[in-house]
C-alpha positions as CSV (number, residue, x, y, z in Angstrom):
1,X,-76.8,108.9,-175.6
2,X,-78.9,105.8,-174.8
3,X,-77.7,104.0,-178.0
4,X,-74.0,104.6,-177.1
5,X,-74.8,102.9,-173.8
6,X,-76.5,99.7,-175.8
7,X,-73.6,99.6,-178.2
8,X,-70.9,99.7,-175.3
9,X,-73.2,96.9,-173.1
10,X,-73.3,95.0,-177.0
11,X,-69.7,95.0,-177.2
12,X,-69.3,93.8,-173.3
13,X,-71.1,91.1,-173.9
14,X,-69.3,89.8,-177.2
15,X,-66.2,90.0,-175.4
16,X,-67.4,88.6,-172.6
17,X,-68.7,85.6,-174.6
18,X,-65.4,85.7,-176.2
19,X,-63.3,85.0,-173.3
20,X,-65.4,82.1,-172.4
21,X,-64.8,80.7,-175.8
22,X,-61.1,81.3,-175.6
23,X,-61.0,79.5,-172.2
24,X,-63.3,76.4,-173.6
25,X,-60.6,75.9,-176.7
26,X,-57.5,77.2,-176.1
27,X,-57.4,77.3,-172.1
28,X,-56.5,81.1,-172.5
29,X,-57.8,83.0,-169.4
30,X,-57.5,87.0,-169.5
31,X,-54.2,88.2,-168.0
32,X,-56.2,89.6,-165.0
33,X,-57.2,86.2,-163.9
34,X,-54.3,84.2,-164.5
35,X,-52.8,84.2,-161.4
36,X,-56.2,83.0,-159.6
37,X,-57.9,80.7,-162.4
38,X,-57.0,77.3,-161.8
39,X,-59.7,75.5,-163.8
40,X,-59.9,77.5,-167.1
41,X,-62.8,75.2,-168.7
42,X,-65.2,75.9,-165.9
43,X,-64.1,79.9,-166.1
44,X,-65.1,79.9,-169.8
45,X,-68.4,78.1,-169.0
46,X,-69.1,80.5,-166.5
47,X,-68.1,83.2,-168.8
48,X,-70.6,82.1,-171.3
49,X,-73.4,81.6,-168.9
50,X,-72.7,85.1,-167.5
51,X,-72.7,86.8,-171.0
52,X,-76.0,85.1,-172.0
53,X,-77.7,86.3,-169.1
54,X,-76.2,89.6,-169.3
55,X,-77.7,90.0,-172.7
56,X,-81.1,88.5,-171.7
57,X,-81.2,91.1,-169.0
58,X,-80.0,94.1,-170.7
59,X,-80.3,93.8,-174.7
60,X,-83.8,93.0,-175.5
61,X,-85.6,96.1,-174.0
62,X,-83.9,98.5,-176.5
63,X,-84.4,96.2,-179.6
64,X,-87.8,95.4,-178.8
65,X,-89.2,98.7,-176.9
66,X,-90.2,98.8,-173.1
67,X,-92.9,95.7,-172.9
68,X,-94.2,93.5,-170.0
69,X,-93.4,90.4,-172.7
70,X,-89.7,90.9,-171.8
71,X,-90.1,90.4,-168.3
72,X,-89.8,86.7,-168.6
73,X,-86.2,87.1,-170.4
74,X,-84.8,89.4,-167.8
75,X,-86.0,87.0,-164.8
76,X,-84.2,84.2,-166.6
77,X,-81.2,86.5,-167.4
78,X,-80.4,87.7,-163.7
79,X,-80.1,84.2,-162.3
80,X,-78.2,83.0,-165.5
81,X,-75.6,85.9,-165.0
82,X,-75.5,85.0,-161.0
83,X,-74.7,81.2,-162.2
84,X,-71.9,82.3,-164.7
85,X,-70.3,84.6,-161.7
86,X,-70.7,81.5,-159.3
87,X,-69.0,79.2,-161.9
88,X,-66.3,81.9,-162.4
89,X,-65.6,81.9,-159.0
90,X,-65.4,78.1,-158.5
91,X,-62.7,78.3,-161.4
92,X,-60.5,79.8,-158.8
93,X,-60.3,76.7,-156.5
94,X,-59.0,73.4,-157.3
95,X,-61.2,70.5,-157.9
96,X,-61.6,67.5,-155.6
97,X,-60.6,65.1,-158.4
98,X,-57.0,64.7,-157.4
99,X,-57.6,64.9,-153.7
100,X,-56.3,61.8,-152.0
101,X,-58.9,59.5,-150.7
102,X,-59.3,58.9,-147.1
103,X,-57.2,56.5,-145.4
104,X,-60.0,54.4,-143.7
105,X,-58.1,51.4,-143.1
106,X,-56.0,52.8,-140.4
107,X,-58.4,54.6,-138.8
């Protein structure tokens, strides 16, 4: 049963990274995110970071065995996954580039 879970996780990581690559190259976002995502490139970077973090946290153990040497990979994977989630959350809000400058002359 354990290897089924590892296989499912590996497929999810590959799909997650695929969503990131699609968002970066073709500005394509999965249908369940389309209404909310206004910056697809940022969504793509977040998906790639999240996939890398998830892979670092979950996948080295089954392929290498339980070992204390894998702790650094897991401790890097958790923050990387969180950074990916934050970037994906930020992709749902418009940026400041198009914002009008403050009117300082009349005020």
